[in-house]
C-alpha positions as CSV (number, residue, x, y, z in Angstrom):
1,M,0.0,0.0,0.1
2,L,3.1,2.3,0.8
3,T,4.9,1.6,-2.7
4,P,2.6,3.8,-4.9
5,V,2.8,6.7,-2.3
6,V,6.7,6.3,-2.2
7,A,6.8,6.1,-6.0
8,G,4.9,9.3,-6.1
9,L,7.6,10.9,-3.6
10,S,10.3,9.7,-5.8
11,K,9.0,11.4,-8.9
12,A,7.9,14.5,-7.2
13,Y,11.4,15.2,-5.7
14,P,14.0,13.5,-7.9
15,D,17.0,15.4,-6.2
16,D,15.9,14.1,-3.0
17,R,16.8,10.6,-1.2
18,F,14.0,8.5,0.5
19,I,15.1,5.8,3.0
20,V,12.2,3.3,3.7
21,V,12.8,1.3,7.0
22,A,10.9,-2.0,7.6
23,L,11.3,-5.1,9.2
24,K,11.2,-7.5,6.3
25,P,13.0,-7.9,3.1
26,L,10.8,-6.1,0.8
27,S,13.1,-4.1,-1.5
28,A,11.8,-5.8,-4.5
29,L,8.6,-3.3,-3.9
30,F,10.5,-0.2,-4.7
31,Y,12.5,-1.5,-7.7
32,G,13.2,1.0,-10.5
33,L,13.1,4.0,-7.9
34,G,16.5,5.3,-8.3
35,N,16.2,7.8,-5.3
36,V,14.6,5.5,-2.9
37,E,16.9,3.2,-0.6
38,Y,15.2,0.2,1.2
39,C,16.6,-0.3,4.9
40,E,15.5,-3.7,6.1
41,V,15.9,-3.7,10.0
42,K,18.0,-6.5,11.3
43,E,18.5,-5.3,14.9
44,D,16.4,-7.1,17.7
45,V,13.8,-4.3,17.9
46,K,12.1,-5.9,20.9
47,H,14.9,-4.7,23.3
48,L,15.7,-1.2,24.0
49,S,19.2,-1.7,22.8
50,G,18.3,-2.9,19.5
51,L,16.0,0.2,19.1
52,W,18.9,2.5,20.2
53,N,21.2,0.8,17.6
54,L,18.6,1.2,15.0
55,S,18.1,5.1,16.0
56,K,21.9,5.4,15.3
57,Q,21.7,3.8,11.9
58,L,19.0,5.8,10.9
59,A,20.8,9.2,12.2
60,A,23.7,8.1,10.3
61,Y,21.7,8.9,7.0
62,K,21.3,12.6,8.7
63,P,17.6,12.8,7.6
64,A,15.7,16.2,7.5
65,M,12.5,14.5,8.6
66,V,11.0,11.2,9.5
67,L,7.7,10.2,8.4
68,D,6.2,7.6,11.1
69,L,3.4,5.7,9.2
70,Q,3.2,2.9,11.9
71,D,3.2,4.8,15.4
72,D,3.4,2.0,17.5
73,L,5.6,1.4,20.6
74,R,8.8,1.0,18.8
75,T,8.5,3.6,16.4
76,R,7.7,5.9,19.1
77,V,10.8,4.9,21.0
78,V,12.9,5.5,18.0
79,R,11.3,9.0,17.2
80,F,12.1,10.0,21.0
81,M,15.7,8.8,20.3
82,L,16.0,10.8,17.1
83,R,14.5,13.8,18.7
84,R,17.3,14.0,20.8
85,Q,19.6,14.6,17.8
86,R,17.0,17.1,16.5
87,V,15.4,15.4,13.8
88,P,11.8,16.2,13.3
89,A,9.0,13.7,13.0
90,V,5.5,13.5,11.4
91,V,3.2,11.0,12.7
92,I,0.2,9.3,11.0
93,R,-3.0,10.0,12.5
94,S,-4.6,7.2,14.7
95,V,-8.0,6.0,13.3
96,K,-8.3,3.4,16.1
97,R,-11.4,5.0,17.7
98,E,-13.0,4.9,14.3
99,Q,-11.8,1.3,13.7
100,R,-13.6,0.3,17.0
101,A,-16.7,1.9,16.0
102,L,-16.9,-0.1,12.7
103,M,-16.4,-3.2,14.3
104,R,-19.0,-2.3,16.9
105,S,-21.5,-1.1,14.3
106,G,-20.8,-3.8,11.6
107,H,-20.3,-3.4,7.9
108,S,-23.9,-2.8,7.3
109,L,-24.1,0.4,9.4
110,G,-20.6,1.7,9.9
111,L,-18.7,4.2,7.9
112,P,-16.1,3.2,5.6
113,L,-12.4,4.4,6.6
114,K,-9.8,6.2,4.4
115,P,-7.9,3.8,2.2
116,E,-4.3,3.4,4.1
117,A,-2.5,4.6,1.0
118,E,-4.6,7.9,1.4
119,R,-3.5,8.4,5.0
120,Y,0.1,7.8,4.0
121,S,-0.5,10.6,1.8
122,E,-1.9,12.8,4.2
123,T,1.0,12.1,6.5
124,M,3.4,13.6,3.9
125,L,1.5,16.5,3.4
126,E,1.7,17.4,6.8
127,G,5.5,17.3,6.6
128,G,5.4,19.5,3.4
129,L,5.4,16.6,0.8
130,Q,3.1,16.5,-2.1
131,P,3.6,12.9,-3.8
132,A,3.1,13.1,-7.4
133,E,0.3,11.4,-9.3
134,V,1.8,8.1,-10.9
135,P,0.6,4.7,-12.0
136,S,1.0,2.2,-9.1
137,L,2.7,-0.4,-11.2
138,I,6.0,-1.2,-10.4
139,S,8.8,-1.3,-13.3
140,V,9.2,-4.6,-14.8
141,N,12.2,-6.3,-13.3
142,H,13.8,-8.1,-16.5
143,E,16.4,-10.2,-14.6
144,A,13.7,-11.6,-12.2
145,A,11.4,-12.0,-15.3
146,A,14.3,-14.3,-16.9
147,R,14.5,-16.3,-13.9
148,V,10.8,-16.9,-13.8
149,E,11.1,-18.3,-17.6
150,Q,14.0,-20.2,-16.5
151,V,12.3,-22.1,-13.5
152,F,8.7,-22.3,-15.2
153,G,9.3,-22.3,-18.9
154,K,7.4,-20.0,-21.5
155,K,3.7,-19.4,-20.7
156,Q,1.3,-21.7,-22.7
157,G,-2.2,-21.9,-22.2
158,R,-3.8,-20.6,-19.2
159,W,-1.8,-19.6,-15.9
160,I,-3.6,-19.0,-12.9
161,G,-2.2,-18.3,-9.3
162,I,-3.8,-19.4,-6.0
163,A,-2.9,-18.0,-2.6
164,P,-4.7,-20.0,-0.2
165,F,-3.2,-18.7,3.3
166,A,-3.4,-15.6,5.4
167,K,-1.7,-14.7,8.7
168,Y,-4.9,-15.1,10.8
169,Q,-7.4,-17.9,10.8
170,S,-10.4,-15.3,10.3
171,N,-9.1,-14.3,7.0
172,M,-8.6,-17.5,5.4
173,L,-11.0,-20.4,4.4
174,P,-10.8,-24.1,5.5
175,Y,-8.1,-26.1,4.0
176,K,-10.8,-28.7,2.9
177,T,-12.2,-25.9,0.7
178,M,-9.1,-24.5,-0.8
179,K,-7.9,-28.1,-1.5
180,E,-11.2,-28.5,-3.6
181,V,-10.8,-25.0,-5.5
182,I,-7.2,-26.3,-6.4
183,A,-8.5,-29.6,-7.4
184,Y,-11.2,-28.1,-9.6
185,F,-8.8,-25.9,-11.5
186,A,-6.1,-28.7,-11.5
187,E,-8.7,-30.7,-13.8
188,Q,-9.5,-28.1,-16.3
189,P,-7.7,-28.3,-19.7
190,D,-4.5,-26.3,-20.6
191,T,-4.4,-24.7,-17.3
192,R,-1.2,-24.5,-15.0
193,V,-1.8,-23.6,-11.4
194,F,0.7,-21.7,-9.1
195,L,0.5,-21.8,-5.4
196,F,1.6,-18.8,-3.5
197,G,2.5,-19.0,0.2
198,A,5.4,-18.6,2.8
199,G,6.4,-20.0,6.1
200,R,7.1,-23.5,7.2
201,V,3.9,-24.9,7.6
202,E,2.4,-23.5,4.3
203,T,5.4,-24.4,2.4
204,E,5.3,-28.2,3.3
205,M,1.2,-28.0,2.8
206,L,1.7,-26.4,-0.8
207,R,4.4,-28.9,-1.6
208,Q,1.8,-31.7,-0.5
209,W,-0.9,-30.4,-2.6
210,S,1.3,-29.7,-5.8
211,S,2.5,-33.4,-5.6
212,L,-1.1,-34.5,-6.0
213,W,-1.6,-33.0,-9.7
214,P,1.1,-32.8,-12.6
215,N,0.0,-29.3,-13.7
216,V,-0.1,-27.6,-10.1
217,E,3.4,-26.1,-8.8
218,S,4.4,-24.6,-5.4
219,V,6.2,-21.2,-6.1
220,T,7.4,-21.4,-2.5
221,N,11.3,-21.8,-2.5
222,H,11.7,-21.5,-6.2
223,L,11.4,-17.6,-6.4
224,A,12.3,-14.6,-4.4
225,L,10.0,-11.9,-3.9
226,D,11.1,-10.0,-7.0
227,G,10.5,-13.4,-9.0
228,E,7.0,-13.8,-7.4
229,L,6.0,-10.4,-8.6
230,E,7.0,-11.1,-12.2
231,L,5.3,-14.2,-12.2
232,M,2.0,-12.5,-11.0
233,R,2.6,-10.1,-13.8
234,K,2.3,-13.2,-16.5
235,I,-0.6,-15.2,-15.0
236,D,-4.1,-14.4,-16.1
237,G,-5.5,-14.1,-12.6
238,L,-5.0,-14.6,-8.9
239,L,-7.1,-16.2,-6.3
240,C,-6.3,-15.0,-2.8
241,M,-7.4,-14.1,0.8
242,D,-7.2,-10.9,2.4
243,S,-3.4,-11.1,2.6
244,A,-0.5,-9.5,1.4
245,N,-0.8,-11.3,-2.0
246,Q,-3.7,-9.0,-3.1
247,H,-1.4,-6.1,-2.8
248,L,1.4,-7.8,-4.6
249,A,-0.9,-8.4,-7.2
250,A,-2.0,-4.9,-7.6
251,L,1.3,-3.6,-8.1
252,V,1.8,-5.7,-11.1
253,G,-1.6,-5.3,-12.6
254,C,-2.6,-8.8,-12.1
255,K,-6.2,-9.5,-12.2
256,M,-7.6,-11.0,-8.9
257,L,-10.4,-12.4,-6.7
258,S,-9.8,-11.5,-3.4
259,I,-11.7,-13.6,-0.5
260,W,-12.7,-11.7,2.7
261,C,-13.7,-13.4,5.5
262,G,-13.7,-12.0,9.2
263,T,-12.2,-8.6,8.0
264,H,-13.8,-6.0,5.5
265,P,-12.6,-3.8,2.7
266,M,-14.4,-1.0,4.7
267,M,-11.5,-0.6,7.1
268,G,-9.3,0.7,4.3
269,F,-6.8,-2.3,3.8
270,A,-8.0,-3.3,0.3
271,A,-5.6,-3.4,-2.6
272,K,-5.6,-0.3,-4.7
273,G,-7.7,-0.8,-7.6
274,L,-9.7,-3.4,-5.9
275,N,-13.5,-3.0,-6.6
276,A,-16.9,-4.9,-5.8
277,A,-16.3,-7.4,-8.3
278,D,-13.0,-8.5,-7.4
279,I,-14.2,-9.3,-3.8
280,L,-15.9,-12.3,-2.7
281,S,-17.5,-12.5,0.9
282,L,-20.4,-13.4,2.7
283,P,-22.9,-10.8,4.3
284,V,-22.4,-12.0,8.2
285,S,-23.5,-9.0,10.2
286,C,-20.6,-9.6,12.6
287,R,-18.1,-8.7,10.0
288,P,-15.7,-7.1,10.4
289,C,-14.7,-8.5,13.9
290,S,-11.0,-7.0,13.8
291,V,-8.9,-4.7,11.9
292,H,-6.5,-7.1,10.6
293,G,-7.7,-10.6,11.8
294,T,-7.9,-12.9,14.6
295,N,-7.3,-16.5,15.5
296,S,-10.6,-16.8,17.4
297,C,-14.5,-16.3,16.9
298,K,-16.5,-15.0,19.5
299,Y,-19.5,-17.0,18.5
300,R,-17.4,-20.2,17.9
301,N,-18.5,-21.0,14.5
302,F,-16.6,-18.6,12.0
303,A,-19.8,-18.2,9.9
304,C,-18.1,-15.7,7.5
305,K,-16.0,-18.8,6.2
306,A,-19.1,-20.8,4.8
307,L,-18.1,-20.0,1.1
308,T,-18.3,-23.4,-1.0
309,S,-15.6,-24.5,-3.4
310,E,-18.2,-24.2,-6.1
311,M,-19.0,-20.7,-5.4
312,I,-15.3,-19.8,-5.5
313,A,-14.5,-21.6,-8.4
314,E,-17.7,-20.3,-10.4
315,R,-16.7,-16.8,-9.3
316,F,-13.2,-16.9,-10.4
317,E,-13.9,-18.4,-13.7
318,K,-16.3,-15.6,-14.2
319,L,-13.4,-13.0,-13.4
320,L,-11.1,-15.0,-15.6
321,H,-13.4,-14.8,-18.7
322,S,-13.9,-11.0,-18.1
323,E,-12.4,-8.2,-20.0
324,I,-11.8,-6.0,-16.8
325,Q,-9.4,-3.5,-17.4
326,Y,-7.7,-2.1,-14.0
327,E,-7.1,1.4,-13.6
328,I,-4.5,1.1,-11.0
């Protein structure tokens, strides 16, 4: 969600330098932005010593300003440490009150929150920075695209992607349902299925599922993030949950069907360009039950996850055959 906004800053201020600081190896999301440097935090930021070392690392850049787009306990500590070195900071406005109100009222009565990317832009405006309007598609990484072709060959027939997992239980469907969906597309003629996921448990499950059908392949452990992005650029469509994969697909203009269970796009975390036709969910009144997701259900039935494999396959097939042109 941050990538298009940073790309807008990069274009608007070509003579300035922007350092994106985050915990995971996500430099591929800013590929092609010459004045943007990605700084992956490798300190143990669960302790003050790690935060202190991180603040010194950031101070070495001699920043004119810090934009805190997270505003959690760790970033507050780092801001305090940088303030001692007279580095000003602009902080994103909290919407926790609005989020709690939406969870109390439910999606049918609540008011939608601003998209997260819009909140990022507003924070930058407070700091005196005006991001330019740019297409949110990231530049083609030709080296990564060549690796994709080396691993999976040239595209023939229909290529589709399925990302069956999410970080929280409330955000993904039962394993049985997703296995049935994979089986359906694996049996379709001239179709190749790519499974996306991460983590030890997910990797093993995807490996087991891919071993059941000759035309189903797990992408995990075969490609780095830049390669996954270029593979998404090639496929005809992606079926995913409310997870990071919907945002990755949006960055390369991939047609997608995003399934939302316990969460709701009204929270502002939908991928850029996602519209009603790209979303599949049930009109359960208790949604959203959380902001980002949860591993429990207060009614102990996860009614929001009652979608059937037939419903999902039919909707995804309809999307694959549509002529939607995304204005991303």
